[in-house]
N, C-alpha and C positions, 0 to 999 in steps of 0.2 A: 537229703544231704548225706546221711549215713550210708546210703546205697552207693553214692559217688565215691566215698572214701573206701568202701569195700571193693568197688570195681578198680580203683586206683591201686589198691593193695594187691589184688589178684593179678593185674597187669605187671606190677613191680615184680612179684614172685615169678611170673612166667618169663619176664625179661631176664631176671637174674639167673634162672635155670638155663635159659638159652645160652647166655654167656658162659656159664660153667660147663655146660655140655659141649659147646664148641671148643673151649679150651681143653677140656679133658680128652675129647676125641683127637685133637691135634697132638696132645702129649702122648697118647697111646700110639699114634702113627710114628711120631719121632722116636719113641722108645724102641720101636721095631728096627728103625734105621741105626740108632746110636748104640743100643744095648745099655746095660746098667753100669759098665765099668768106666764110662766117661765121667760119671759122678762118683762112684764108689772108690775109684783109684785116683781121684784128683789130688794134685800136689797139696799137701797141708790138710788133706782129709776132705770128705764130701761137703761138709758145711762151708769150708773155706773156698772150695771150688765154686759152690753156688753163690757165695758172697761175691766172688770176683765177677761171675757172670751177671749177677744182679747189678753190681756197680757199673759194669760196662754198659748194660742195657739202660740203666738210669741216666748215665752220662750221655748216651745217644739221644734219649728222649729229651733231656734238658737242652742239648744243642739244637735239636730240631725245633723245639718250641721257642727257645730264646732267639734263634736266628731267623725263624720264620721260613726256613728252607723247606722245600718240598722233597720228601724222601723219594729216592729213585728205586730202591729195591725192596724195602720193607716199610709198611705203613706204621703210623703211630699206634693204631689199633693192634697190629701184629706185635709190636714191641710190648705193649701192655699185656697182651695175652701171654707172651713169653715170661714176663714178670710173675703173672699169676701162676703159671706152670712151675716156674722155679720155686715159688713159695710152696706149692703142693708137693714138689719133690722134697723140699726141706722138711716139711712136716712128716713125710714118709721116712726120711732119714732119722729124724728125731724120735719117731715112734718105733724105729727098728724094722720098718716094713720095706725099705729099699733093698732090692736084691744086690748081692755083692758081685756076682759073676753070671 
């Protein structure tokens, strides 16, 4: 039984890192396209800009789930990855690691 628990934990860890790696690689690609100033020069400051983006993304997720609508352009998975990446950016801003320009 203990071996099963260990295998489940190993799978969980591998799955978690796969999600984080996928999200991180997407963030790196998007950062090349957007640059840092779309965050650092956001009206009201970077955290406010991230808060607005996260609110919009959460509203979209809520609408899709509540309505049962099928997304046409961006999957729910994509939306949750965006939220994860906005959170990562927010942590970098808070820690003083987000580039200004």
